[in-house]
N, C-alpha and C positions, 0 to 999 in steps of 0.2 A: 792756486797762486794768482794773486791779484795782478791787475794790469800794469800798477806800477812797478811792482818787482818783475815784470815779464820786460817791460821796457828797459829797466836798469839792468837787467840781465843781457838784452840784446846790445846796449850800449858797451857793455864791458867785454865784448867781442868773444862770445863762447864758442867752443869748438863745433857744437850743435844744439839744436832746440827741437822740440817736438812740433808737429805741425798745428796742433791745438794751441800752443803759445803764440805761434807765429798768426794764426788765424784771429786771435784775440787782439793783438795789437792791430793788426791792418783793419779790423772791423771797428775798433777805437777809432780810426783815423778816416773812417768813411769809405772804406774798401768793403766789397760783397764778394762771398764766394760765387762766382759767376758759373763754372762747371768745372767738374773733375773728369779728366780724360786719361785713362790708363792711371799712370803714376803721376801724372801733373795735375796740380792745382791751380786753377786761373781766377785771379782776383781782379776785379774791375771797379773803377771809380769814374763818375762822370767827368770829362774833360782831364782825364788823367791816363798815362799808359798802364796797359794791362800787366800785372805781374803774373809770370808764371813760374812756379816753384815744382821741381820734380821732388817727390817724396817717396823715399825707401825706408821700411822698417819705422813708420810714423816720424823720421826725424829729417832735418835739413842739416847740410854742412855748411862750414864757413863761407863758401863763396856766394852762396845764395843769402846768407843771413847779412852779407855786407850790402846786397842789394836793397833789402829790406831797412837795413839801419840808415842808408843814404836817404831813403824815401822819408823815414822817421825825422832825420835831422833837417830835410828841405821843410817839411810840415812845421817843425818847431821854429825854423828860423823866419818864416812867414807870420806865424803867429805872434812872435815878438816884435814885429814893425807896427 
């Protein structure tokens, strides 16, 4: 699935997404997978908060997807200025 489809899927508030889809979205916006500790994936970007996502069965649920969606929407609003 392409990055545009992944972003549209995220914006439409799915109940879950795979860590691979989320990783692609975050990397598109400049985040890097900093480390994996147990079941927690930690994404970092210079001058931004670290994003920690617990991953079980290679999926993330709605609660954590909302955090990623909020970040994506902030970036879009800054790019529009």
